[in-house]
C-alpha positions as CSV (number, residue, x, y, z in Angstrom):
1,M,-176.5,3.6,54.3
2,F,-172.9,4.4,55.4
3,E,-173.8,3.4,58.9
4,Y,-174.8,-0.1,57.7
5,L,-171.4,-0.5,56.0
6,I,-169.6,0.5,59.2
7,V,-171.6,-1.9,61.3
8,A,-171.1,-4.7,58.7
9,V,-167.3,-4.2,58.8
10,L,-167.3,-4.2,62.6
11,V,-169.4,-7.4,62.8
12,L,-167.2,-9.1,60.2
13,W,-164.0,-8.1,62.0
14,S,-165.3,-9.3,65.3
15,A,-166.3,-12.7,63.8
16,V,-162.8,-13.1,62.4
17,V,-161.2,-12.3,65.8
18,V,-163.5,-14.8,67.6
19,F,-162.9,-17.4,64.9
20,K,-159.1,-17.0,65.5
21,K,-159.5,-17.2,69.3
22,V,-161.9,-20.2,69.4
23,F,-160.5,-22.3,66.5
24,P,-156.8,-21.4,66.2
25,Q,-155.6,-24.4,64.1
26,T,-158.6,-24.2,61.7
27,A,-158.1,-20.4,61.4
28,S,-154.4,-20.9,60.7
29,S,-155.1,-23.4,57.9
30,A,-157.9,-21.3,56.5
31,F,-155.8,-18.1,56.4
32,L,-152.9,-20.1,54.8
33,A,-155.2,-21.3,52.1
34,L,-156.5,-17.8,51.5
35,S,-152.9,-16.5,51.4
36,N,-151.9,-19.2,48.8
37,Q,-154.9,-18.3,46.7
38,C,-154.0,-14.6,46.8
39,Q,-150.4,-15.3,45.9
40,R,-151.6,-17.3,42.9
41,L,-153.7,-14.4,41.8
42,G,-150.7,-12.0,42.1
43,W,-151.9,-10.1,45.2
44,Q,-148.6,-10.3,47.0
45,R,-149.3,-7.7,49.8
46,L,-152.6,-9.3,50.7
47,A,-151.0,-12.8,50.7
48,V,-148.3,-11.6,53.1
49,W,-150.9,-9.9,55.3
50,L,-153.1,-13.0,55.4
51,K,-150.3,-15.6,56.0
52,P,-150.3,-16.8,59.6
53,K,-147.3,-16.3,61.8
54,M,-145.2,-19.4,62.3
55,A,-145.0,-20.6,65.9
56,V,-141.6,-20.3,67.6
57,G,-140.7,-22.5,70.5
58,C,-142.8,-25.5,71.3
59,G,-145.4,-24.9,68.6
60,G,-148.0,-26.8,70.5
61,N,-150.4,-23.8,70.9
62,C,-149.8,-23.8,74.6
63,G,-149.7,-20.1,75.0
64,C,-146.0,-19.7,74.3
65,S,-145.0,-16.3,72.8
66,T,-144.4,-16.3,69.1
67,D,-141.9,-13.5,69.2
68,E,-138.3,-14.1,70.1
69,A,-138.0,-11.3,72.5
70,E,-137.3,-12.3,76.1
71,T,-140.2,-11.9,78.4
72,K,-139.8,-9.6,81.4
73,K,-140.0,-11.5,84.6
74,P,-142.3,-10.0,87.3
75,E,-140.6,-8.4,90.2
76,T,-141.0,-10.1,93.6
77,I,-143.4,-8.4,95.9
78,Q,-141.8,-7.4,99.2
79,T,-143.8,-7.1,102.4
80,V,-144.0,-3.8,104.2
81,K,-142.6,-3.9,107.7
82,W,-144.2,-1.5,110.2
83,R,-142.3,-0.2,113.2
């Protein structure tokens, strides 16, 4: 019986991850609605955890990073010179 619970949690978690990857705007609005409902019920920690992150930068869901940290530029690859 305990194994079924573990499998059910893993399947549910995987479905949420795929939902967030495939439908990012719909997932954001759904999680915002869930967060608002939890806040109305007084579940503050769950509301903060469910609240989607605000996009920083262009905000057009173009793959820009949402954190403000500077991204590290890749080093240029130098060719090997054989003598």
